[in-house]
C-alpha positions as CSV (number, residue, x, y, z in Angstrom):
1,X,-8.3,59.4,-20.3
2,X,-6.2,59.3,-17.0
3,X,-7.8,57.6,-14.0
4,X,-8.6,60.2,-11.2
5,X,-7.3,59.8,-7.7
6,X,-9.8,57.8,-5.8
7,X,-11.3,60.0,-3.0
8,X,-10.5,57.3,-0.3
9,X,-6.7,57.3,-1.5
10,X,-6.2,61.0,-1.2
11,X,-6.1,61.0,2.7
12,X,-3.3,58.4,2.5
13,X,-0.7,60.5,0.6
14,X,0.8,61.5,3.9
15,X,1.2,57.9,4.8
16,X,2.4,56.2,1.6
17,X,6.0,56.3,0.5
18,X,7.8,55.1,-2.7
19,X,8.7,51.4,-2.3
20,X,11.9,52.0,-4.3
21,X,13.4,55.1,-2.7
22,X,11.1,55.8,0.4
23,X,10.2,59.3,-0.8
24,X,6.7,60.7,-0.5
25,X,4.2,59.9,-3.3
26,X,2.2,62.5,-5.1
27,X,-0.6,62.1,-7.7
28,X,-0.3,62.8,-11.3
29,X,-2.1,61.7,-14.7
30,X,-3.5,58.4,-13.3
31,X,-0.7,57.4,-11.1
32,X,1.2,58.1,-8.0
33,X,4.8,59.4,-8.5
34,X,7.8,60.3,-6.2
35,X,10.3,63.0,-7.0
36,X,12.8,60.5,-8.6
37,X,10.3,59.6,-11.2
38,X,9.3,56.1,-9.9
39,X,5.6,55.7,-11.1
40,X,2.8,53.4,-9.7
41,X,-0.4,53.1,-11.7
42,X,-3.9,53.7,-10.3
43,X,-6.1,51.0,-11.7
44,X,-9.4,51.9,-13.1
45,X,-11.0,49.8,-10.4
46,X,-9.7,52.2,-7.8
47,X,-6.6,50.6,-6.2
48,X,-2.9,51.7,-6.7
49,X,-0.4,49.1,-8.0
50,X,2.7,49.5,-5.7
51,X,4.5,46.1,-6.3
52,X,7.6,46.2,-8.1
53,X,9.8,43.4,-9.5
54,X,8.9,39.8,-9.1
55,X,5.3,39.6,-8.1
56,X,4.0,37.3,-5.3
57,X,2.1,34.4,-6.6
58,X,0.2,33.5,-3.3
59,X,-2.6,36.0,-3.8
60,X,-6.2,34.7,-4.3
61,X,-7.1,34.0,-7.9
62,X,-10.5,34.8,-9.5
63,X,-12.3,31.8,-8.4
64,X,-11.0,32.1,-4.7
65,X,-12.1,35.7,-4.6
66,X,-15.6,34.9,-5.9
67,X,-15.9,32.1,-3.3
68,X,-14.6,34.6,-0.5
69,X,-17.1,37.2,-1.6
70,X,-20.1,34.8,-1.8
71,X,-19.4,33.1,1.6
72,X,-18.6,36.4,3.6
73,X,-21.8,37.9,2.2
74,X,-23.9,35.1,3.9
75,X,-23.0,36.4,7.4
76,X,-21.7,33.1,8.6
77,X,-18.5,34.8,9.8
78,X,-20.4,37.9,11.3
79,X,-19.4,37.0,14.9
80,X,-15.7,37.0,13.9
81,X,-16.1,40.5,12.3
82,X,-17.9,41.7,15.4
83,X,-15.2,40.5,17.6
84,X,-12.5,42.3,15.4
85,X,-14.4,45.6,15.4
86,X,-14.8,45.4,19.2
87,X,-11.1,44.9,19.7
88,X,-10.5,47.7,17.3
89,X,-12.8,50.2,19.0
90,X,-11.4,49.3,22.4
91,X,-7.9,50.3,21.0
92,X,-8.9,53.7,20.0
93,X,-7.7,56.4,22.6
94,X,-10.3,58.6,24.0
95,X,-13.1,56.3,22.8
96,X,-15.1,56.7,26.0
97,X,-14.6,60.6,26.0
98,X,-15.8,60.8,22.4
99,X,-18.9,58.5,23.1
100,X,-19.8,60.6,26.0
101,X,-19.5,63.9,24.1
102,X,-21.7,62.6,21.3
103,X,-24.3,61.3,23.8
104,X,-24.4,64.6,25.6
105,X,-24.8,66.6,22.4
106,X,-27.6,64.4,21.2
107,X,-29.6,64.8,24.5
108,X,-31.8,67.8,24.1
109,X,-35.3,69.2,23.5
110,X,-37.0,66.9,21.0
111,X,-34.1,64.5,20.6
112,X,-34.2,60.8,21.6
113,X,-31.9,59.6,24.2
114,X,-28.6,58.4,22.6
115,X,-29.6,59.2,19.0
116,X,-26.4,59.5,17.0
117,X,-24.3,57.7,19.5
118,X,-20.8,57.0,18.4
119,X,-20.8,59.7,15.6
120,X,-17.3,60.6,14.9
121,X,-15.8,57.7,16.9
122,X,-12.2,57.0,15.6
123,X,-11.8,60.6,14.4
124,X,-8.4,60.9,12.8
125,X,-7.7,57.2,13.1
126,X,-5.8,55.3,10.6
127,X,-6.5,51.6,10.1
128,X,-4.5,49.3,7.8
129,X,-5.6,45.9,7.0
130,X,-2.8,43.6,6.0
131,X,-3.9,40.8,3.5
132,X,-7.3,42.6,3.3
133,X,-8.8,40.3,0.6
134,X,-12.1,41.7,-0.6
135,X,-12.1,44.4,2.3
136,X,-14.9,42.8,4.2
137,X,-13.3,43.1,7.6
138,X,-11.8,46.5,7.0
139,X,-15.4,47.7,6.0
140,X,-16.9,46.3,9.2
141,X,-14.3,48.3,11.2
142,X,-14.9,51.5,9.4
143,X,-18.7,51.2,9.7
144,X,-18.1,51.3,13.6
145,X,-15.6,54.1,13.5
146,X,-17.2,56.8,11.4
147,X,-14.1,59.1,11.8
148,X,-11.6,56.7,10.7
149,X,-9.7,56.1,7.4
150,X,-8.8,52.6,6.2
151,X,-6.1,51.1,3.8
152,X,-6.2,47.6,2.6
153,X,-3.0,45.8,1.4
154,X,-3.0,42.7,-0.7
155,X,-1.1,40.8,-3.4
156,X,-4.3,39.8,-5.3
157,X,-5.4,42.3,-7.9
158,X,-8.7,40.4,-8.2
159,X,-9.4,41.0,-4.4
160,X,-8.3,44.6,-4.6
161,X,-10.9,45.4,-7.3
162,X,-13.5,44.6,-4.5
163,X,-11.6,46.1,-1.6
164,X,-11.3,49.4,-3.3
165,X,-15.1,49.6,-3.4
166,X,-15.7,47.8,0.0
167,X,-16.2,51.2,1.8
168,X,-16.2,55.0,1.0
169,X,-13.3,55.4,3.3
170,X,-11.3,52.4,2.4
171,X,-8.5,52.8,-0.1
172,X,-6.6,49.8,-1.5
173,X,-3.0,49.0,-2.8
174,X,-1.1,46.0,-4.0
175,X,1.6,44.9,-1.6
176,X,3.5,41.9,-0.4
177,X,3.4,41.4,3.5
178,X,6.9,39.9,3.3
179,X,8.5,43.1,1.9
180,X,9.2,46.4,3.7
181,X,5.9,48.2,3.7
182,X,5.4,51.4,1.5
183,X,4.3,53.3,4.6
184,X,6.2,55.8,6.8
185,X,7.2,55.1,10.3
186,X,4.8,55.2,13.2
187,X,1.8,56.5,11.3
188,X,-0.8,53.6,11.8
189,X,-3.2,53.5,14.8
190,X,-4.5,50.0,14.1
191,X,-3.2,47.1,12.1
192,X,-5.6,44.3,11.2
193,X,-4.2,41.0,10.4
194,X,-7.2,38.5,9.8
195,X,-6.1,35.0,8.5
196,X,-3.1,36.6,6.8
197,X,0.7,36.2,7.0
198,X,2.6,38.4,9.3
199,X,5.7,40.7,9.2
200,X,6.4,41.5,13.0
201,X,9.3,43.7,12.4
202,X,7.3,45.9,9.8
203,X,4.2,45.8,11.9
204,X,6.3,47.4,14.8
205,X,7.9,50.0,12.6
206,X,4.7,51.4,11.1
207,X,2.5,51.4,14.2
208,X,2.5,54.4,16.6
209,X,3.7,53.6,20.1
210,X,0.2,53.9,21.3
211,X,-1.1,51.7,18.4
212,X,-2.6,48.2,18.3
213,X,-1.9,45.1,16.2
214,X,-5.0,42.8,16.0
215,X,-4.3,39.3,14.9
216,X,-7.2,36.9,14.1
217,X,-6.2,33.1,13.4
218,X,-7.9,29.8,13.6
219,X,-7.4,27.3,16.3
220,X,-7.6,23.5,16.4
221,X,-11.4,22.9,15.9
222,X,-11.9,25.5,13.2
223,X,-13.7,23.9,10.2
224,X,-13.3,20.5,11.7
225,X,-16.2,19.0,10.1
226,X,-15.2,20.0,6.7
227,X,-11.6,18.8,7.2
228,X,-13.1,15.5,8.4
229,X,-15.0,15.1,5.1
230,X,-12.2,16.5,2.8
231,X,-8.9,15.1,4.0
232,X,-7.0,17.1,1.4
233,X,-7.8,20.4,3.1
234,X,-4.9,22.0,4.8
235,X,-4.7,21.2,8.5
236,X,-4.0,23.5,11.4
237,X,-0.6,23.3,12.9
238,X,-0.9,22.4,16.6
239,X,2.3,24.4,17.2
240,X,0.7,27.5,15.5
241,X,0.2,29.5,18.7
242,X,3.7,28.8,20.1
243,X,5.2,30.0,16.8
244,X,3.0,33.1,16.7
245,X,4.1,34.0,20.2
246,X,7.7,33.4,19.4
247,X,7.5,35.6,16.4
248,X,5.6,38.5,17.9
249,X,7.2,38.5,21.5
250,X,10.3,40.6,20.5
251,X,8.1,43.4,19.2
252,X,4.6,43.1,20.9
253,X,2.8,42.0,24.2
254,X,-0.8,40.8,24.2
255,X,-3.3,43.4,25.6
256,X,-6.4,41.1,25.4
257,X,-7.8,38.1,23.6
258,X,-11.4,37.0,22.5
259,X,-12.1,33.4,21.7
260,X,-14.9,33.2,19.1
261,X,-16.4,29.8,18.9
262,X,-19.8,28.8,17.5
263,X,-21.4,26.3,15.0
264,X,-22.8,27.8,11.8
265,X,-25.2,26.0,9.4
266,X,-24.0,25.5,5.9
267,X,-25.6,24.9,2.5
268,X,-23.7,22.7,0.0
269,X,-22.8,25.9,-2.0
270,X,-21.6,27.5,1.2
271,X,-19.4,24.6,2.2
272,X,-17.9,24.7,-1.4
273,X,-17.3,28.4,-1.0
274,X,-15.8,28.1,2.4
275,X,-13.3,25.5,1.2
276,X,-12.8,27.5,-2.1
277,X,-11.6,30.6,-0.2
278,X,-9.2,28.9,1.9
279,X,-5.5,28.1,0.9
280,X,-6.7,24.5,0.4
281,X,-8.3,25.7,-2.8
282,X,-5.0,25.8,-4.5
283,X,-4.6,22.0,-4.6
284,X,-8.3,20.7,-4.4
285,X,-10.5,19.7,-7.3
286,X,-14.2,19.2,-7.6
287,X,-13.6,15.5,-7.3
288,X,-12.0,16.1,-3.8
289,X,-15.2,17.8,-2.8
290,X,-17.5,15.3,-4.1
291,X,-15.6,12.0,-3.6
292,X,-16.0,11.7,0.1
293,X,-19.8,11.7,0.5
294,X,-22.1,14.6,1.2
295,X,-20.4,17.7,2.7
296,X,-21.5,18.7,6.3
297,X,-24.5,20.9,6.8
298,X,-22.8,22.7,9.7
299,X,-19.4,23.7,10.7
300,X,-17.4,24.7,13.7
301,X,-15.9,28.2,13.6
302,X,-13.2,28.6,16.3
303,X,-10.8,31.5,16.1
304,X,-8.7,33.7,18.5
305,X,-8.6,37.5,18.1
306,X,-5.8,39.2,20.0
307,X,-5.0,42.9,20.4
308,X,-1.3,43.5,20.8
309,X,0.5,46.7,22.1
310,X,4.1,47.5,20.9
311,X,6.9,47.0,23.2
């Protein structure tokens, strides 16, 4: 029996294009097809497989996805998600006007002051999350923008199974950030890049001139206690910020930055999951985690979240 078009994917048919010939895609018999006959299956878990040719091998495997899902569900990274959602809300044109209209509508006989505040915020807004993983951050943004639609792109089929169910207004598709995106020009209002690789030229092509790119990345003290106990963990390049600026500067200028820094408590399982969801997991063993004494019971979270406007 053919897989039906997921409801969250249908609104993106005006945005998606064939990754082979760039023609528009249309649904049919459990797949998306272009007029030239290129066909892309819709998985029964709800995401569409757009990758063609040689597949990327850097996506999260099953163990990494499980670790990520467990750790993010603890709320230890909630301040990071909150900073991201605030930057996204600030990037939406007319946000103050929409908020005031909703507030005025909800003030009346028998109604509490401010009830329903924010209803419809982000109406018509398109948010795309590059390297979306399980969809955790995209879902948080959509919760705060009830009128927005979201699309998550990732190379990991395991992660996309969760991303496709992360939010009723979140669609998901397999894609490699280093290729030309299967998206039409200047159709995205907000691009999210949270701990993910970047493709500045493609970011610039698909963003509207009034759109925003929001990049979240770790800085030097991030997870320092874990890296101190597990030396095999990947370190943070001290030149990371300079290289980021160098890559983005031809296409974008910074519009605002938030530094999110705090100490989070950790159980042993949370510490293992936190390591297990990072790129370090690809070359660490259980012996690496247990061979250096007890794991820390707290960890520093230190990230920068920057909103960029297109040049």
